[in-house]
N, C-alpha and C positions, 0 to 999 in steps of 0.2 A: 505493499500499500503505500502511496506517493503522499506524502505529508509535509505541511509546512514546516516542522522541524527537521525532517530529514532534507528537505530543499537548503535549508540556512545552513545545515552542516557542510554541505557539499560545497566551501568555498572556494575551489577552484573551478573559474567559471567560463564556460564556452559553449557554443549553442551554434547549429546551422537551420536556415530555414526561417528566420525570425518574423518575416515578413514586412511589412511597409517601415519606412525609414522614419525615426521621431524627430520631433520640431527641433532638437537641439544639434541632431547631424545637420541639418540645414544651415544652423547657426553658426557652425563649427566652419562649415565650409566658406562661409561668407568672409572667416575672419582667418583662413589658412594662413595667410601671410603673417600674421603676428606670431613673434617668436614668445615661446612660452620657459621661465626659467624653470628647474627641476634641482631639487633638493633631496639627496640620498644620504641618508641615516644606515649605520652600519654597526649593529650591537656585537661586542665581541663579550657573549656570556659565561662566568667562569672566572671573572678577576685575571684578565691577561698581564703578565709580567712585563711591565713596561720597560724594565731595566736590561731585559735580554731581548727586546723585541728593537728599541733602539737603544743601542749600545753606548752607556759614557766613558769608552775605554780612557779617555782624557783624564777621569777623575781615578786617582790613586788608589781611593779606599774601594773602589769597584772590584779586584782582583782579590786584595786581602780578605773582604767579607765572604767573597765567592771563589774560594779557590779550585773549587771543582767545576762548578756552574759556570763560573764565569767565562766568557769568551774570550780569545786572543785579539791584540788590537791588532790592526791591519800593519805589517811590515812595509818599509818603503820599496815601493817596484814590486809589492805583492800582487801575482795575477787572480787571486782570490780562487784560485783554485788547487790549493795545496792541502789544505786541512779538511779532511771528511767530505761528504758526498756532495755539500753544499757552498765549499769553500770557507773561507776567513771571513771575518768581519769587513763590511764595505765602508770605507771611511768616507763621510760627507763633509766636515769641516774642521777635521783634525781633534777634535773632541766627541764628537758622536757619530756612530755608523749603525748602518743596516745590519740585523740580523741574516745571515747569507740566504736563509729562506725566503728575505725578503727582496732577493735581486732582480726579479722583474719588475719593480718598482724603481729602479735606479734609473731608469729610462725617462721616468716622468719626473724625478727631481732634477736630472740634467737639463732638462726643457722647463723647467721652474713652474712645473704643473703639481708639484709635491712641497706640500709645507708640514711641518711638523710643529706641535704645541707641548711641550716638555715640563713636566712637574704640576700636570693637571689632575683634576679630579673635583668629586664634591666634597664639601666642607662637612657633610654628616660623617662621624668618627666611625659610623658601624662598620663591622666585618663582617656583617650576616650578607648573603647575596640577596636575599630577597629584599632586606629592607633599603640597601642601598642601590637597588636595580628600580626599586619604585621609586626613590629618591630623585635617580635620573631620568628616568621616563617621565615621571611628572613635570620633572621641571621645577620643583619649587615643594618646602617641607609640609607636610601634612598630607589628608586625603584628599586630592582633589576630585578623585574618579576621572580625570581624563590626562591627556598627554600634552606635552609640548609642542609637539609637530602637528600636531591637530589645531590645536589652537593658534599656531606661528601662521596657519593659512588663510584666516579670514574669512569672513562669509563669501560666499560663494557669487559669481557673476552670472550674468543671464547666458553667457556663452560656454560657462563653466563644463569640464566634459564629466560624465559619469566615472571616470577612469583618473578623476584628479588626484586624488589619493589612493596609493595601493599598498598593502602588504603583502612583501614575497613570502608567505608563509599560509598554514593552514588556519590560522586564526589572527582577528586584529590585535597587535601588541598592545599594551599600555599606551607606547608613544603617540598611537594614532588612534585612540579612544576620543570621542567628545562628539560636540555638536554637530560637524560637518561629516558628512556622508565618506567612509572608506568602504573599499571593496578588498577584501583577503582574496590573494592570487595566487593559489599553489599552482601543481603542473594543468594548465588550461586544459588539457586534454582528457582529466580525471573526470569531468563532469559535462556530460555533452547530450542535452536534450533536442533529438530529434523529431521524437515522436511528437505531432503536433496534438493530436487528441492529450497526451499527457502537458503539455505544454498550454492548451487552452484548459486544463482543470487546475492547475497553479494560478494562472492569470485570473482566474475566477476566484479561485480562493483568497488570495491578496486583496483584490479589489473588493471583497465584500466583508472583510475582516473589521469589524469594529475597533481594532487597534490602530490608532493613527500611524502611531511609528513603526508598525510591522507593515502596514499598508504601503508606507513611504518608502521602507528598506526594501520589501519587494518590487516595486514601481524600479528603486534603482537598480536594482541586480537586473531587473529587464533589459533597462538601457544600458548595461554595461556589457551584457551577453550581446546585443545587437551591434553595439561598436566592437566588440571582439570578432563577430563573426563578420563584420564589414571589412576590417584591416586583415583578416585570414588567420587572426590568431588562434583559430581553433583547427589547425593543422602542425605538423611538427615543424620546425625550423628545416631550411635546405641544408643539407648535407656541409656545404662550404660555410654556411653560418654558424657551425659550428666548430671552426678553428677561426681564432682570430690571433693576428702577431702584433708584437711592439717591436718597431726595428731596433735593434742593436743591443737589446735584451737578452740577456743570456738565462739558463736553469733549466729544470727539469721540463719534460714537453717536445712537443713534436716540433723536430729541429732545433730543439735547447731555446725556443720560443713560447711565452705564455698562450695559453689556449683553454677554452671555455672547459674542455674536456678536463683538463689539471687540474679544474678548480672545484671540483667535488660538487656539494650541492648548492654552497654560494654561487658557482660559476653557472648553473643551469637558472637560478633565481634572476643573477644579472643578464645573462643570454636573454630571457624574456623580458627583462625590464626594457635592455636595449632594444628589442623587436618593437615593442610598444611607442617609445621615444622615435624611433625612425619613422614610424608609420602615423607620427603627429596624431597620437591620441590624447595628448594635452594633460598628460601627469605632471603635476606639480610639487608631489612630494610623495616618496618610497621610502619604504622601511625593510631592510633586510636583517637577517641575525646569524648568529654562528656559534657554536656551545663548542665546551670542550676545552676550554681556558684554564681549568681549575688544576691545577700541577702542580699536587704535594708529593710526588714522586716520580723520579726517572723523567725530569722535565725536559731537557735539551732535545732528545730524540722525538718528543711528541711534539715538542714547539716548532722544530723545524719542518717537520712534514704540515705541520696544520699551517703555517706561515705560508709555505709553497704552495698550499692549495688556496690559501686565502690571497696571496699577491699574483697569480695567475689569474684569479677570477677578476679582481679589479683591473689589473694591465690588460685583460682580453675586452674587458667593456670598454675602457678607454678607447681602446686602438678600435673597436668595434663602429662605436659610435663617431668617431675622426670629428670633423671639423664642430660636430654636435655638441662635442664636449664644450665648447664655449658658451653654451647655457645649461651647464649640470657640474653641480659640486656634490662632490661627496665627502661625507664625514664620520669617521670612527670613532668609539667611545669603548669602556667597560667600566662595570660599576666600581671596580678599585684596582690599585696593583696588588705587588706583593712584598714581600718582607725583604729587607734588603740584603739581609743575612740567610745565604741557604741554609737548610735544615739536612739532618742526617740522613734522609730518604732520597738525595737528591733532587731534591724538589725546593718549593719554597711554601709559605703559608701566606694567609690572608693579610694584607696590606693596607695602603692609604694611597697615595700619588701614584700616577701613573703617566700616559701620552694619548693625544689624539693626533690623528691623522688627517688633512684635508687636502684634499686632490680636486683638480678641474681647469678648466681655461680660463677662468675670471680668477684662479689663485696666484697671488705674488708667493710663488713656492722657490724652491733651492734655498730653504733658511729655515734655520729654528728659532722658533717663537717661544715665549715663555720665559721667566726668570729660573736658572737652575740653581737649587737651594743649597746643594753640595752634600755628601754622604759622610761627613764626621760625625762622631756620635753626637755633639750639640746640636748638629742640622737635622738630626732627623727626628719624625713625626713621632712622639712618644718613645723616643732612644731607639726606635726598630723599623721605620717606613718611611718612603722618600716622602717629603713634605709636600702640600701642594701649594702652589704659588699662584697659580691661575685657577679660578674656578671655571668648571667645564661650559656653565652658563655664558661666561665671558666670550668663549669660542662660538658657543651657538649664537648668541646674540648677534654678534656681527654677520654670522652665514644668514640669519631670520631675515635683519635689516637689509643688509647690502646686496644680498641675493634673490630673496622671496619679497622683498620690497614692503614688508611688514613694520612700520613706522611705530604702531603701539606694543614697545617691548614688555610695558607692563603687564597688560594682559596677556601675555606668554610666559614671562617669568614674572609673577606677582611678587612686590616687596624687594625684587634684585635691581642693583644697580652697576652695572662694570664698572670696575675700578679706573680704567684707561682700555684704551683702544690697541689693538695687537697689531691692525693692518692687515689682516688676512687675504683683501681681495683687492685687485687691483682699481683704481680710479675708475 
């Protein structure tokens, strides 16, 4: 039996044979020439070890506190292929370097499309995954019930797309919950209603519902289905779309270049998002997540493999979009960092400060942002963790205002005022 509950549970949305074009499609066609800005947020769930992702090899305390986990500083003339399957740390500025698993992102750093914000995070001292993620996704202390990225969208315009905000997952995450409508897109081929009788039943069920919210949700879902069908998203990507290349970037993958296929689940999700953006589907905000960063044991091997997938996915996405990256910004975050000192099991424990990556055409990249607090005992948070010197909302505020054009930052991050501008975006 096909019910509303079952329909709503099918959050990967695709459809064939939807019938007449809706009014919003005509409006979208009339404004086809207008460029839309897209902000993509990627959450690294589990508390990623920022100190072994963007490596502060220039701080002498780094190797002292991590005699086993600490990565070797790059040597002058090092070809980055001498130490292990991913090579050695990739020098960025003489102080910081990329974990070798991030090698596919080096080309974006060199082309000044990648910026790094160091010692960033939440002022919340919690080391609870749940509480820290809740704070970072809501963007404000307390239980707001919605997320910062939903609030950042502002009210929909008459020509707004039903795919204006998409979650690249099987559920709508806290970051995107709120008053603005959001579609959760898993694999668009997993949910395909081609039976017109079933479709008519579902439409009738929604239209007759006394629940206004449920009725609106149904209408939005059907509109999204129509758009997906109109741009061919119900069919799998062509074979050549599955291989994206970043010029000059090495690392595992086809011909030692990053590919969606080497990007794991994130690669598949970003490939789907790239198809939506290239199809002018009107995406303004997107959210993706990557699990598996909670490395209490055997960190280095796990982290390198995870970063390899992570960086291949992002680099392939950037190359796939090409010139369209001028209108796209990606920001990454994790709920907190890890302890500066390694533990006895070859891993690290829950910490405080971490880092954020900001990528895209509008980004003033090739630069480390934020104040480095140092790793001496007296400089650490509670004597054990990297201190936070840049609130994560400072980073997000610049992107929300400068890229999405949302001027009312108090509605996005209530009660928060950035101390100073980082200057992440080009004027």
